[in-house]
Structures are given as structure tokens and as C-alpha cells.
C-alpha positions as CSV (number, residue, x, y, z in Angstrom):
1,M,13.5,187.6,376.2
2,S,11.3,190.4,375.0
3,F,12.2,194.1,375.2
4,K,10.2,196.9,376.8
5,E,9.2,199.6,374.4
6,T,10.1,203.3,374.3
7,I,10.4,205.7,371.4
8,L,13.4,206.4,369.1
9,D,13.8,209.9,370.4
10,E,15.4,208.4,373.5
11,Y,18.4,207.4,371.4
12,V,18.8,209.5,368.3
13,K,18.5,213.0,366.8
14,V,18.0,214.0,363.2
15,Q,20.2,216.4,361.3
16,G,18.5,218.1,358.3
17,G,20.3,218.4,355.0
18,Y,21.7,221.7,353.8
19,A,19.3,224.0,351.8
20,Y,21.4,224.3,348.6
21,K,19.9,226.7,346.1
22,S,19.2,225.7,342.5
23,G,21.9,228.1,341.4
24,D,24.4,226.2,343.6
25,F,24.3,223.2,341.4
26,I,26.8,222.7,338.5
27,E,27.0,220.3,335.7
28,N,29.6,218.0,337.2
29,S,32.3,218.0,339.9
30,S,33.9,215.7,342.5
31,Y,31.3,216.9,345.1
32,P,28.0,215.1,344.6
33,V,24.8,216.2,346.5
34,L,22.3,213.5,347.6
35,R,18.8,214.6,347.1
36,I,15.6,212.8,348.2
37,K,15.5,210.6,345.1
38,N,19.0,209.3,345.9
39,V,17.8,207.7,349.1
40,G,16.8,204.2,348.1
41,F,15.5,201.3,350.1
42,G,18.6,200.4,352.1
43,E,21.2,202.0,349.8
44,I,22.3,205.3,348.3
45,L,21.6,205.7,344.6
46,Y,24.6,207.5,343.2
47,S,23.5,207.4,339.5
48,D,21.7,210.7,339.4
49,T,23.1,213.1,341.9
50,A,23.5,216.9,341.7
51,F,26.9,218.5,342.0
52,I,28.4,221.6,343.8
53,S,31.7,223.5,343.6
54,E,34.7,222.7,345.7
55,Y,34.3,226.0,347.5
56,L,30.7,225.3,348.5
57,A,31.6,221.7,349.5
58,K,34.3,222.9,351.8
59,S,31.9,225.5,353.2
60,T,29.3,222.9,354.1
61,L,31.4,220.1,355.5
62,E,28.9,219.6,358.3
63,W,26.6,218.0,355.8
64,K,29.2,215.6,354.3
65,V,28.3,212.0,354.7
66,K,30.7,209.1,355.7
67,K,30.5,205.4,355.5
68,G,28.1,204.0,358.0
69,D,25.8,207.0,358.1
70,L,22.1,206.5,358.2
71,L,20.0,208.7,355.9
72,I,16.2,209.1,355.6
73,S,13.9,210.7,353.0
74,M,11.8,213.3,354.8
75,T,9.7,214.0,351.7
76,G,8.2,211.3,349.5
77,S,5.0,209.7,348.5
78,N,2.2,208.0,350.3
79,F,1.0,204.4,349.9
80,N,-0.1,205.1,346.3
81,A,3.5,205.0,345.1
82,P,5.3,202.4,347.2
83,N,8.7,202.8,345.5
84,S,9.0,206.5,346.5
85,L,7.6,206.3,350.1
86,V,8.4,209.0,352.5
87,G,10.7,207.6,355.3
88,R,12.9,205.5,353.1
89,V,16.1,204.7,354.9
90,A,19.5,204.1,353.4
91,R,22.8,203.1,355.0
92,V,25.9,204.6,353.4
93,W,27.8,201.4,352.5
94,E,30.6,203.0,350.4
95,N,33.3,205.3,351.3
96,K,32.3,208.0,348.8
97,D,32.2,211.7,349.3
98,A,28.7,213.2,349.2
99,W,26.7,216.0,350.8
100,I,23.1,215.9,351.9
101,N,20.5,218.3,350.5
102,Q,17.4,219.6,352.4
103,R,14.7,217.1,353.2
104,V,17.3,214.4,353.4
105,G,17.9,213.7,357.1
106,R,20.9,212.1,358.8
107,I,20.1,210.1,361.9
108,K,22.7,210.2,364.7
109,P,22.9,208.7,368.2
110,K,22.5,211.3,370.9
111,E,25.5,209.9,372.7
112,D,28.3,207.6,371.9
113,N,27.7,203.9,372.8
114,L,24.0,204.6,373.4
115,I,22.6,202.5,370.6
116,S,24.0,200.9,367.5
117,L,23.2,203.1,364.5
118,D,22.9,199.9,362.3
119,F,20.3,198.7,364.8
120,V,18.3,201.9,364.1
121,Y,18.7,201.3,360.4
122,Y,17.2,197.8,360.6
123,L,14.4,199.1,362.9
124,L,13.4,201.8,360.4
125,S,13.7,199.4,357.5
126,Q,10.7,197.3,358.7
127,K,7.6,197.7,356.7
128,A,5.5,198.3,359.8
129,I,7.7,201.3,360.7
130,Q,7.6,202.7,357.1
131,H,3.8,202.4,357.3
132,F,4.0,204.3,360.7
133,L,5.9,207.1,359.1
134,V,3.6,207.4,356.1
135,A,0.5,207.3,358.3
136,N,1.9,210.1,360.4
137,S,3.1,212.3,357.6
138,T,1.6,215.6,356.5
139,G,1.1,217.0,353.0
140,S,-1.4,217.1,350.2
141,G,-1.9,215.1,347.0
142,N,0.8,212.5,346.7
143,Q,3.5,214.4,348.5
144,A,4.1,213.4,352.1
145,N,6.4,215.0,354.6
146,I,7.8,213.9,358.0
147,S,9.6,215.8,360.6
148,A,12.4,215.0,363.0
149,K,9.7,214.9,365.7
150,T,7.7,212.2,363.7
151,I,10.9,210.1,363.4
152,G,11.5,210.5,367.1
153,L,8.0,209.0,367.8
154,V,8.8,205.7,366.1
155,P,8.3,202.8,368.6
156,C,11.6,201.4,369.6
157,P,12.8,198.5,371.9
158,K,14.4,199.7,375.1
159,I,17.8,198.2,374.5
160,D,21.4,198.6,375.6
161,F,24.2,199.3,373.2
162,I,25.9,195.9,373.4
163,T,22.6,194.0,372.7
164,S,21.8,196.4,369.8
165,E,25.3,195.9,368.4
166,K,25.0,192.1,368.6
167,I,21.7,192.2,366.7
168,S,22.8,194.6,364.0
169,S,26.2,192.8,363.5
170,F,24.2,189.6,362.8
171,L,21.8,191.2,360.4
172,I,24.5,193.2,358.5
173,K,26.2,190.0,357.4
174,F,23.2,189.4,355.1
175,D,23.6,192.8,353.5
176,E,27.3,192.5,353.2
177,K,26.9,189.3,351.2
178,I,24.2,190.9,349.0
179,I,26.5,193.8,348.3
180,K,29.4,191.4,347.5
181,N,27.2,189.6,345.0
182,N,26.2,192.9,343.4
183,Q,29.9,193.8,343.1
184,I,30.6,190.4,341.5
185,N,27.8,191.0,339.0
186,E,29.3,194.4,338.1
187,T,32.6,192.7,337.4
188,L,31.0,190.0,335.3
189,E,29.2,192.7,333.3
190,A,32.4,194.6,332.7
191,M,34.0,191.3,331.5
192,A,31.1,190.8,329.0
193,Q,31.4,194.3,327.6
194,A,35.2,194.0,327.3
195,I,34.9,190.7,325.3
196,F,32.4,192.2,322.9
197,K,34.5,195.3,322.4
198,S,37.7,193.3,321.8
199,W,36.1,191.0,319.2
200,F,33.5,193.1,317.5
201,V,34.5,196.7,317.9
202,D,38.3,196.8,318.1
203,F,38.6,193.6,316.0
204,D,41.6,192.5,318.1
205,P,41.6,188.8,316.8
206,V,41.5,190.1,313.2
207,K,44.3,192.6,313.9
208,A,46.4,189.9,315.5
209,K,45.9,187.8,312.3
210,V,46.8,190.7,310.1
211,S,50.0,191.3,312.0
212,A,50.9,187.6,311.9
213,R,50.2,187.4,308.1
214,E,52.2,190.6,307.4
215,A,55.1,189.0,309.4
216,G,55.1,186.1,306.9
217,L,53.8,183.4,309.4
218,D,52.0,180.3,308.1
219,S,48.3,179.7,308.5
220,D,48.6,177.8,311.7
221,A,50.7,180.5,313.4
222,I,48.2,183.2,312.0
223,N,45.3,181.3,313.6
224,R,47.3,180.9,316.8
225,A,47.8,184.6,317.1
226,A,44.0,185.1,317.1
227,M,43.7,182.3,319.7
228,R,46.0,184.1,322.1
229,V,43.8,187.2,321.9
230,I,40.5,185.4,322.2
231,A,41.6,183.3,325.2
232,S,43.9,186.0,326.7
233,K,46.6,183.3,327.0
234,T,50.2,183.0,326.2
235,D,51.5,180.3,323.8
236,S,52.7,178.3,326.8
237,E,49.2,178.5,328.4
238,L,47.6,177.5,325.1
239,D,49.9,174.4,325.0
240,D,48.7,173.5,328.6
241,M,45.1,173.9,327.4
242,Q,45.7,171.6,324.5
243,A,47.2,169.0,326.8
244,E,44.6,169.3,329.5
245,S,41.4,169.9,327.5
246,S,41.8,169.0,323.8
247,A,38.1,169.6,323.2
248,E,38.3,173.2,324.6
249,Y,41.4,173.8,322.6
250,A,39.8,172.5,319.4
251,N,36.7,174.7,320.0
252,L,39.0,177.8,320.5
253,Q,40.9,176.9,317.3
254,T,37.7,176.6,315.3
255,T,36.4,179.9,316.6
256,A,39.6,181.7,315.8
257,S,39.6,180.3,312.3
258,H,36.3,182.2,311.6
259,F,37.9,185.6,312.2
260,P,39.2,187.0,308.9
261,D,42.9,188.0,308.5
262,E,42.2,191.2,306.5
263,L,40.5,194.6,307.1
264,V,38.7,196.5,304.4
265,E,37.2,199.9,304.0
266,S,33.5,200.5,304.9
267,E,31.2,203.4,305.7
268,L,32.3,202.8,309.3
269,G,36.0,202.7,308.6
270,M,38.1,199.6,308.4
271,I,36.2,196.4,309.3
272,P,36.9,192.7,308.9
273,K,36.7,191.4,305.4
274,G,33.4,189.7,304.7
275,W,31.6,191.3,307.6
276,E,28.6,193.6,306.9
277,V,27.2,196.9,308.1
278,K,23.6,196.4,309.2
279,E,20.9,198.6,310.6
280,V,19.9,197.8,314.2
281,G,16.2,197.6,313.2
282,K,16.9,194.6,311.0
283,L,18.5,192.7,313.9
284,L,15.6,193.2,316.4
285,T,12.2,191.8,317.1
286,R,9.9,194.0,319.2
287,L,7.9,191.9,321.6
288,P,4.3,192.3,322.8
289,T,4.3,193.7,326.4
290,G,1.0,192.5,327.8
291,K,-0.1,194.6,330.8
292,R,1.9,197.8,331.4
293,Y,2.3,198.4,335.1
294,S,2.4,201.7,336.9
295,K,3.7,202.6,340.4
296,K,0.3,202.0,342.0
297,D,0.2,198.4,340.5
298,V,3.4,197.2,342.1
299,Q,4.7,196.5,345.6
300,Y,8.0,196.4,347.4
301,D,8.4,192.6,346.9
302,G,6.8,189.8,345.0
303,S,7.4,187.0,342.5
304,V,7.6,188.9,339.3
305,P,9.8,192.0,338.7
306,V,8.5,195.0,336.8
307,Y,11.1,197.0,334.9
308,E,10.9,200.7,334.1
309,Q,12.9,203.1,332.0
310,G,14.3,205.0,334.9
311,V,17.9,204.8,336.3
312,N,16.8,202.3,338.9
313,I,15.4,199.9,336.3
314,L,13.3,198.0,338.9
315,L,9.9,199.6,339.4
316,G,8.7,196.9,341.9
317,F,7.0,193.5,341.9
318,H,3.7,191.8,341.4
319,N,2.4,188.3,342.1
320,K,0.5,187.7,338.9
321,E,1.6,185.8,335.8
322,A,4.6,187.3,334.1
323,D,4.0,188.9,330.7
324,L,7.4,188.2,329.2
325,M,8.9,184.8,329.7
326,A,12.7,185.3,329.2
327,T,15.1,182.5,330.0
328,L,18.9,181.9,329.9
329,D,18.5,180.2,326.5
330,E,16.0,182.8,325.2
331,P,16.9,186.1,326.9
332,Y,15.2,189.4,326.2
333,F,16.3,193.0,326.8
334,I,14.5,196.2,327.4
335,F,15.0,199.7,325.8
336,G,13.7,202.8,327.5
337,D,12.0,204.7,324.7
338,H,12.6,208.1,326.4
339,T,15.7,207.4,328.4
340,C,17.6,204.9,326.1
341,I,18.4,202.7,329.1
342,T,19.0,199.0,328.2
343,Y,18.9,196.0,330.5
344,L,19.5,192.3,329.7
345,I,17.0,189.9,331.3
346,S,16.9,186.1,331.5
347,H,14.0,185.5,333.8
348,P,10.2,186.1,333.6
349,F,9.2,189.8,334.0
350,S,6.8,192.6,333.2
351,V,7.3,196.2,332.1
352,S,5.9,199.7,332.7
353,Q,5.0,202.5,330.3
354,N,7.5,203.4,327.6
355,V,9.6,200.3,328.0
356,I,10.2,198.3,324.8
357,P,11.0,194.6,325.2
358,L,13.2,193.2,322.4
359,K,15.0,190.1,321.2
360,G,17.4,189.3,318.4
361,E,15.9,188.7,314.9
362,N,17.5,185.5,313.6
363,V,20.6,186.4,315.6
364,S,21.7,185.8,319.2
365,T,20.0,188.2,321.6
366,Y,23.1,188.3,323.7
367,W,25.1,189.5,320.7
368,V,22.6,192.1,319.7
369,F,22.3,193.5,323.2
370,Y,26.0,194.3,323.4
371,A,26.1,195.4,319.8
372,I,23.6,198.3,320.4
373,Q,25.3,199.6,323.6
374,G,26.0,203.3,323.2
375,K,24.4,203.4,319.7
376,Q,21.5,205.5,320.9
377,T,21.9,208.0,323.7
378,F,19.4,210.3,325.3
379,Q,19.1,213.6,323.4
380,E,16.0,215.2,324.7
381,Y,12.7,214.1,326.2
382,K,11.3,212.3,323.2
383,R,10.9,208.8,321.8
384,H,14.1,207.3,320.7
385,W,13.0,203.9,319.3
386,S,12.9,205.1,315.7
387,D,16.4,206.6,316.1
388,L,17.7,203.4,317.5
389,Q,16.4,201.3,314.5
390,I,18.5,203.3,312.0
391,Q,21.8,203.1,313.9
392,I,24.3,200.8,312.2
393,V,26.6,198.1,313.6
394,V,29.2,195.7,312.1
395,K,28.0,192.1,312.0
396,P,30.0,189.0,311.2
397,K,28.5,186.9,308.5
398,Q,29.7,183.8,310.3
399,D,27.0,182.7,312.8
400,L,29.5,180.6,314.6
401,L,31.3,183.7,315.9
402,I,28.0,185.2,317.1
403,N,26.9,182.0,318.6
404,F,30.2,181.4,320.4
405,F,30.0,184.8,321.9
406,G,26.3,184.1,322.9
407,K,27.4,180.9,324.7
408,T,30.2,182.8,326.5
409,I,27.7,185.5,327.7
410,R,25.2,182.9,328.7
411,R,27.7,181.5,331.1
412,I,28.3,184.9,332.5
413,Q,24.6,185.6,332.7
414,L,24.1,182.3,334.6
415,L,26.5,183.4,337.2
416,K,24.8,186.8,337.5
417,E,21.3,185.2,337.8
418,S,22.7,182.8,340.5
419,N,23.9,185.8,342.5
420,L,20.5,187.6,342.0
421,E,18.6,184.5,343.2
422,Q,20.9,184.2,346.2
423,N,20.3,187.9,347.0
424,F,16.6,187.3,346.8
425,T,16.8,184.4,349.3
426,L,19.1,186.4,351.6
427,T,16.7,189.3,351.6
428,K,13.7,187.1,352.4
429,L,15.5,185.4,355.2
430,R,16.8,188.7,356.6
431,D,13.4,190.3,356.5
432,S,11.8,187.3,358.2
433,L,14.3,187.4,361.0
434,L,14.3,191.1,361.4
435,P,11.1,191.7,363.5
436,K,11.9,188.6,365.7
437,L,15.4,189.9,366.4
438,L,14.3,193.5,367.1
439,S,11.5,192.4,369.4
440,G,13.7,190.0,371.4
441,E,11.7,186.9,370.3
442,I,15.0,185.5,368.9
443,E,18.3,186.1,370.7
444,V,21.8,186.2,369.1
């Protein structure tokens, strides 16, 4: 069955965002404002919002978004900068308070049960429709603008609410799985950071040993105290581990034995005895970048990701040979020279301007990546690489500890990469089915 065609104006209207003045914005609050740059492809980017006061937020409740809303960027770029195209649409997936600024439109059905709003979201997400909006935009230079009238002229299947709901309910399952995978990856990353902080910043295994030694316990009990901290297990659970997996228990026992049982004074305060204070620059190797890509060089999808130093990290894709061949066993990470953003990568990639690719110098890259977190923060718009190199960290002399941590993070990174690959496959499948479902070529 194929659908007859009409225009989107038959079903929806567009509410423009509120024209907040520059003086309305404050440094921080519980009332974020979504600007054009916060409308990503499919999702809201909450990382760099503006903020308003509680009074102004309550005065402009008409522009407060809710979960399930559909937003569109009514100003953006033309085809020369595909990552910031005018007409980007984003569904509000999370139940977060936010208000929309001018040139951010909210698309609403003209009547209840007229059309599924999620159907409209998928309709507008198609590349062909985004090209339609760019082609029918106005403006000069690289700035393009669209109006509510232009959005209303978008070709749309003539469809009833129930059918549109069936189609969108089928498609949204792909996105819900993608979002779930992203949430899992966030949890995995939090776990990795927590492990590093416990072992190499707070020195929890060392402190456990110190307490046990001061309590007069023998060497086995002192080591057992560190094992409890490292594995986050009780003595009973460690006994079960020893019975069920003697090799795993022995590995944990050996790892714990390499943590000292004493803290000593250093320029950074109390640190484990025998560990050293090192400059970050002596732990890093700067890698050659190959070609540096710009916005005009990348596209919305492709085989090789290109990373930038902005908050979104991903600039786009290309289909040439990757310039940096990272793997799970030989990961790299990037440092934004101006922004100080870091990102761990275990797959082939390329970079844009002002992105510095790095790996560990005779030390696990996984360990170095977490060691530098928070060491260099953005101060002003300048280059920060030289500043990063002179920061200092505490490094164990024992390679076994660093390598054990690296192996632990490798397992976490493997899970994250698996989720990213699954998301890539789901996205490809969703996007291939999208035009066929919306045209009626495939029925659900």
C-alpha cells in the first residue's frame, strides 16, 4: 500500500521560541534554555545551554518543553557545513526541564489524534527532507533560515493517526535501544573513573593496608584488607571467589600485594611509599595526525569518524582511510588544545583542527588517560597543550598495578565499543527502513 501525498501543514503548526535577551541569561540555574546549537540530529544537546532565573522561567512557561516534544532548528548552515544544517530535528527523550529560545521551533499537531508527533519526527529526520529545508531556506553567506511556512510545505504522506502511530512505534524501538546503550556506556565510564580514583587518587587499597598494619594484623590479613577494597567484596565473598575461581583469586592477591602499606610526604601531600610524582609530558607521546578535516570535508555518516575539540566530540564521518589506527590493545586519546576536552578511542579515526592525538609513553594509555582527567581545565581561549605537559600526577613504580588497571579498563572499553557498534548497526537499519515505512512500501 502506498500513501497519497499532502503537505505537513495539514497536520502540524510551529511554535517559535521565546526571544530571551542577552541580559536575561545568567551563569547557572535550574532553568536551562535550549538555543539553536542545542538542537542536535535526533537529540537535545544539554551540555552547553544558557540559563535564566526562576522568575523568568515561571513567566515563560509557554515555552517550557516536555518529554516527547519535537524541536527544529530554524537557523543553521547550508550544505557546506552538514553538521549544523538548518532544519535539524530533535526529539526530547528525557524528562528534563528546559525552555526554548528564539529560532528554535516546537512542532505541534493541530489537533489531538490527528497524526503521531513521532511520525513527524521520523519524517523530518530523512535526509531528503533536510535537503528540502536547506534548499528552500533564505539567508546569505553560510547562514540559512527557514520559517514555519517552509516547514509546513514539507511533503508528507496523507495518513491517519492509527497508521502513523503504528509506524512511529515500530521505529522508536530502534532509538530506545540506542539510548539504552548510551546510558550503559555512561555507567561503564563512571565505573572506570571510580576505579581509578579509588586506586590512584584516594589510595584506598593503601589506606586499607595502613589501617590493618596499625591494628597489628599479620601480612596476609594486611593484604586481604587491600583485596576487599580492590574487589569491593566482603571476606565471605572473597572466600567464595577463592573456591570458585582460584586463578582469579590469585591474580587479585598478587595485585593487592603490589600496593604499599605506608604513605609518605610529597609535594602533592601524602602518597604511597615508593610511588613517584611525574610530569604529564613525560608520560605521553604526541602522534602525527595525517589530514586534518574541517566541516566541509565530512558528512553525516560514513566509515571513519572524525573527532573535534567541541563538546559534541564527533565532527562527522568520511569514507577514506583512517589517519589514526587505534585498537582495544593500542588505544589512543585526544586532547582539545583550546577546549581541554579528552576522549578515549579504540577504533580507527581522524581528527580536525586543534585536536592532539596521544598515547602513553612506555606506560598504559588507559592509565594515562584517566590520570590526566581534570589536570588541565579551560582557562581562556588559548592553547593548553604546554600547560597540560607540566601538570603532575602520582605514578606507581610497579608496572603490574598500571597494567592490571589497563586490562580492567580494556574490558570496560570492549563493552562500550560493542554498544557503539550495535548503535551503528541499529542506526543503519532504522535509516534504511525509514523511507520505505513512511512511503507505505513496507507495512507494520
